[in-house]
C-alpha positions in Angstrom: -0.1 0.1 -0.2 1.5 3.4 -1.0 -1.2 5.8 0.0 -0.1 9.1 1.3 -2.2 10.9 4.2 -1.3 14.6 4.8 -2.3 16.8 7.9 -2.0 20.4 7.7 -1.8 21.9 11.0 0.0 24.6 13.2 2.0 24.6 16.4 -0.5 24.8 19.6 -3.4 23.5 17.7 -5.0 21.3 20.3 -7.1 19.7 17.7 -4.1 19.1 15.3 -2.4 17.1 18.3 -5.5 15.0 18.8 -5.6 14.4 14.9 -2.4 13.4 14.8 -2.6 11.0 17.6 -5.4 9.3 15.8 -3.3 9.2 12.5 0.0 7.9 14.2 -2.0 5.2 15.6 -4.1 4.5 12.6 -1.0 4.3 10.4 0.6 1.6 12.2 -2.7 -0.5 11.6 -3.2 0.7 8.1 0.3 1.1 6.8 -0.3 4.5 4.6 2.6 7.2 4.8 1.9 10.1 7.1 3.2 13.6 6.0 2.7 16.7 8.3 2.6 20.2 7.1 2.9 23.0 9.2 0.9 26.0 7.9 2.4 28.8 10.3 4.1 31.6 8.5 2.9 30.2 4.9 0.6 33.0 3.8 -0.9 30.8 0.9 -1.4 27.8 3.6 -2.8 30.2 6.3 -5.3 31.7 4.1 -6.5 28.0 3.1 -6.6 26.2 6.1 -6.5 28.1 9.4 -10.0 28.3 9.9 -10.2 24.8 9.4 -7.3 23.0 10.8 -6.4 20.2 11.4 -7.1 19.3 7.8 -6.5 15.8 6.3 -6.1 14.8 2.9 -5.9 10.7 2.0 -4.5 10.4 -1.4 -5.1 13.8 -2.5 -8.5 14.4 -1.4 -9.8 16.4 1.1 -11.3 14.2 3.9 -11.4 15.5 7.4 -11.1 19.0 9.0 -10.9 19.4 13.0 -11.7 15.6 13.9 -10.5 12.5 12.5 -12.8 9.5 12.6 -10.8 6.4 12.5 -13.2 4.0 10.9 -13.9 6.8 8.1 -10.4 6.9 7.7 -9.9 3.2 7.4 -12.5 3.2 4.7 -10.6 5.8 2.8 -7.4 4.4 2.8 -8.5 1.2 2.0 -10.5 2.5 -1.0 -7.4 4.6 -2.1 -5.2 1.6 -2.1 -7.5 -0.6 -4.0 -8.0 2.1 -6.6 -4.3 2.4 -7.2 -3.8 -1.1 -8.1 
């Protein structure tokens, strides 16, 4: 499986920390690649995501904002993995 999950967040964001914890636990189970992007100080990313962080993309598609649902994450990662075959 080579599905990439990207989380946009910022330091000091409690919801970001919670979401990253969920993603780390699920990464161990599902085997996806996790990339964290800090939006702080990047005007384009700040404008796009500041009011919604954390924002999570699964395989290039926006999947979550504010909170990550583990069951929905598993469904999306599995679907992306099967589509890539």
